Structures are given as structure tokens and as C-alpha cells.
C-alpha positions as CSV (number, residue, x, y, z in Angstrom):
1,M,-15.5,-2.8,16.3
2,K,-13.0,-0.4,14.9
3,L,-10.3,-1.5,12.5
4,S,-7.1,0.4,11.9
5,L,-5.7,0.6,8.4
6,P,-2.3,2.2,7.8
7,A,-2.3,5.3,5.5
8,A,0.5,6.1,3.1
9,G,2.5,9.1,4.1
10,P,3.0,10.5,7.6
11,S,-0.7,10.6,8.4
12,A,-2.2,8.7,11.3
13,P,-4.2,5.5,10.5
14,V,-7.7,5.4,9.1
15,L,-10.4,4.1,11.5
16,V,-13.4,2.4,10.1
17,S,-16.5,1.0,11.8
18,A,-17.1,-2.6,10.7
19,C,-20.6,-3.1,12.1
20,S,-23.2,-4.9,10.0
21,A,-22.4,-3.5,6.6
22,L,-19.3,-3.6,4.4
23,V,-17.4,-0.3,4.5
24,L,-14.6,0.2,1.9
25,V,-11.9,2.7,2.8
26,S,-8.9,3.9,0.8
27,A,-6.2,6.3,1.8
28,C,-4.1,8.1,-0.8
29,S,-1.3,10.5,-0.1
30,G,0.9,12.8,-2.0
31,G,3.6,12.5,0.6
32,A,6.5,10.0,0.8
33,H,6.3,7.1,3.2
34,P,8.2,7.9,6.4
35,R,10.7,5.1,5.7
36,V,11.5,6.3,2.2
37,T,15.0,7.8,2.1
38,V,16.1,10.7,-0.1
39,P,18.8,9.8,-2.6
40,H,22.3,11.1,-1.9
41,G,22.7,14.7,-3.2
42,A,18.9,15.3,-3.4
43,T,17.3,18.1,-1.3
44,T,14.1,18.1,0.6
45,S,11.8,20.9,1.5
46,A,10.1,21.2,4.8
47,V,6.4,20.2,4.8
48,R,4.2,23.0,6.1
49,T,1.0,22.0,7.7
50,P,-2.0,24.1,6.6
51,T,-3.5,26.4,9.2
52,R,-6.8,27.2,7.3
53,P,-9.3,24.8,5.8
54,D,-9.1,26.6,2.4
55,R,-5.4,25.7,2.3
56,L,-6.1,22.0,2.6
57,P,-5.7,19.8,-0.6
58,D,-8.9,19.0,-2.5
59,P,-10.1,15.6,-1.2
60,V,-11.4,14.6,-4.7
61,R,-8.2,13.2,-6.3
62,S,-9.7,11.7,-9.4
63,P,-12.8,12.4,-11.4
64,L,-16.1,11.1,-10.0
65,P,-17.8,8.3,-12.0
66,V,-20.1,9.5,-14.8
67,G,-23.6,10.0,-13.2
68,S,-22.3,10.8,-9.7
69,K,-23.7,13.8,-7.9
70,T,-22.0,15.9,-5.3
71,L,-24.2,16.2,-2.3
72,Y,-22.1,18.3,0.0
73,T,-18.8,20.2,-0.1
74,G,-17.6,21.8,3.1
75,S,-14.7,22.8,5.3
76,G,-14.2,24.0,8.8
77,H,-12.5,23.4,12.1
78,G,-13.5,21.4,15.1
79,A,-16.9,19.8,15.2
80,G,-19.4,20.2,12.4
81,G,-22.0,18.3,10.5
82,V,-24.4,18.1,7.5
83,T,-27.9,16.9,6.7
84,L,-27.8,15.1,3.4
85,P,-30.7,15.2,0.9
86,A,-33.2,12.3,0.8
87,S,-31.7,11.1,-2.5
88,A,-28.6,10.0,-0.5
89,G,-30.7,7.3,1.2
90,K,-31.9,5.9,-2.2
91,A,-28.5,5.9,-3.9
92,P,-26.6,2.5,-4.3
93,S,-23.8,4.1,-2.2
94,V,-22.4,7.4,-1.0
95,T,-18.7,8.2,-1.1
96,V,-17.2,10.5,1.4
97,M,-13.7,12.0,0.8
98,W,-11.9,14.2,3.3
99,T,-8.5,15.6,4.3
100,C,-7.6,17.2,7.7
101,A,-4.8,18.7,9.6
102,G,-4.2,18.8,13.3
103,P,-2.9,16.8,16.3
104,S,-5.9,14.5,16.6
105,G,-8.5,12.7,14.5
106,F,-11.6,13.4,12.4
107,D,-14.6,11.1,12.8
108,I,-17.9,11.0,10.9
109,T,-20.9,9.6,12.8
110,A,-24.7,9.2,12.2
111,A,-27.1,8.4,14.9
112,G,-24.3,7.7,17.3
113,K,-22.7,5.1,15.0
114,S,-19.2,5.6,13.5
115,L,-19.3,5.7,9.7
116,A,-15.6,6.5,9.0
117,G,-12.7,8.5,10.4
118,S,-9.0,9.0,10.3
119,G,-6.1,10.6,12.1
120,C,-5.0,14.0,10.7
121,G,-1.4,14.9,11.0
122,D,0.0,17.4,8.4
123,A,-2.8,17.0,5.8
124,S,-0.7,14.9,3.5
125,G,-3.4,12.1,3.6
126,V,-6.6,12.1,1.6
127,F,-9.1,9.6,2.8
128,S,-12.3,8.1,1.3
129,A,-15.0,5.7,2.4
130,E,-17.8,4.2,0.3
131,L,-20.9,3.7,2.4
132,P,-23.4,1.3,0.9
133,R,-27.2,2.0,0.9
134,A,-27.6,-0.2,4.0
135,N,-25.6,2.4,6.0
136,M,-27.6,5.4,4.7
137,R,-30.7,5.2,6.9
138,E,-29.6,8.3,8.9
139,L,-28.9,11.4,6.8
140,V,-27.8,13.7,9.6
141,W,-24.0,13.3,9.9
142,T,-21.8,14.7,12.7
143,F,-18.1,15.5,12.2
144,S,-16.2,15.1,15.4
145,A,-12.7,16.8,15.8
146,A,-10.8,18.9,18.3
147,D,-11.0,22.7,17.8
148,S,-7.4,22.5,16.7
149,V,-8.3,20.3,13.7
150,I,-9.1,21.8,10.3
151,W,-10.9,19.7,7.7
152,R,-12.3,19.7,4.1
153,I,-14.9,17.1,3.0
154,V,-16.9,16.1,-0.1
155,V,-19.8,13.7,-0.1
156,A,-20.9,12.3,-3.5
157,Q,-23.8,10.0,-4.5
158,S,-23.0,7.1,-6.8
159,P,-24.8,6.9,-10.1
160,P,-28.1,5.0,-10.1
161,D,-28.0,1.2,-10.7
């Protein structure tokens, strides 16, 4: 079952798999909500969608908790993936944070099961999902996106219990 959660800003909704384990997702955005109006006399600047992954905002918006360990940092366009170290399967949870730009979505899967995903839009949304240990049996993750989508992702391991 997929749930759709609205993201702040002009980005498309976050899609999360709600299979057998709890998956927590948050979406943060530096952009204004589409219904927000600009006060009279104020000016706006046109938002430019990044065209290269290195131009995307850093998906880590606040410091990681003390004792956390970054397992993977990467960027690219279209499909991709990562094999996480064995320590990821022993951690209490793993947090994945990403941002993307393009006309379609970005999905993270493991062994054919959806772990998290979102729409992309103009890269104003930064998304995160905390995956509990129960979801970390498979350490080979696939990133699914159209060739026209650019992305930047960070995977961090929570501190030990």
C-alpha cells in the first residue's frame, strides 16, 4: 500500500510504503507554499530548477544526532543504487535524506519493495525517511528515476541503542 503525504512547497507528494513496518517520513522545504501570497509592493524572483546534481541543495538540513554515522553520500541522474555496509542492518534505524529535480518521481527500493520515494519538481523539497531495523534486511538499494531527474542523497546510521 502506498500513502501520499503532501510536501510543503511546490514539490510533488511523498510516497511511502506502509507494509509491515513503521516508516516515518518528513518533508521540509525552503520554498513558499503555492497558496501563499506575496505582500503588496514585495517582489519575487523566479525559481530556477537546478540542471546538475551538484547544484541541488544539501539534503541534510540539520545536524545528525551525536553518534550517527554517514553510510553513503551520492548524486546522479536517472537510475542508480548503493550497497550499504553490513553495519546498516545492525543499526536501530537508518535515515535516508534526498532532494531531486525533474518532471517525475524518485523511488528507493530494496529487493523489489518500496522503502521511500517522492515527486521531484523544482528541487525545493528536501525529504527524509527513517527506516527501522526491521526494514534493513536487504542492503542493496535501487534508486528509480527517469533519465531527466537529477538527485542527491545521504544515508545515515542512527547511533547505537
